[in-house]
C-alpha positions, 0 to 999 in steps of 0.5 A, spaced: 616 320 720 617 314 717 616 308 720 619 302 715 620 301 708 621 295 703 623 295 696 618 292 692 618 287 686 613 285 681 613 277 680 610 273 675 608 267 680 608 268 688 609 261 689 615 260 686 618 267 688 617 265 694 620 259 694 626 263 691 626 268 696 626 263 703 629 256 700 633 258 695 636 264 699 635 262 706 631 269 707 625 270 713 618 270 710 615 275 715 608 275 712 604 273 706 597 274 703 595 269 699 598 270 691 597 278 693 603 280 697 609 277 701 614 280 705 621 277 705 627 280 710 634 280 707 639 283 712 637 291 713 632 290 708 625 288 707 622 285 700 616 286 698 614 281 693 607 283 689 603 279 684 604 283 677 597 284 674 601 283 666 608 282 664 613 284 667 617 289 663 625 289 665 629 296 666 635 296 662 640 292 667 646 298 666 641 303 670 635 299 673 635 295 681 639 290 683 639 287 690 646 286 693 647 281 699 654 281 703 657 275 705 663 273 708 666 268 704 663 268 696 667 261 693 663 258 698 656 262 698 657 261 690 657 254 690 652 253 696 647 257 691 649 253 685 648 246 689 641 250 690 640 251 682 641 258 681 645 259 676 651 265 676 653 267 668 659 270 670 665 269 673 666 273 680 668 279 678 674 284 683 674 290 684 679 294 688 674 293 695 670 288 693 668 281 689 663 281 686 658 274 683 652 276 679 645 272 678 638 273 678 631 271 681 626 267 677 623 274 674 630 276 671 631 282 678 638 282 678 642 280 685 649 279 687 653 277 692 658 282 695 665 280 699 668 286 701 675 286 701 678 286 708 682 293 708 675 296 705 672 293 712 
């Protein structure tokens, strides 16, 4: 029934958002229609970037959306992104099954890197 899907993120500045997701995170820009819409290929999903028409209201971070990207080596990934200017306000957090490092995009959307522990692969 469905052909494809995406997760749409409202952004305040299209150039800044496209730069963040492609140049800083290294994701592929699939398509861009001026300052109205862009699609970025992330592993297993497409992120749709849509120009916001007014102020962007953020949901409660405890129940809001976050985008996770799995990595093999979380320390190396964090250091690479820090080198590009991405801030990680908290240290790497460990749970029983993974190690996680949280950050945000320029519009405050929550993202995280996750390294799955070997015994859970």
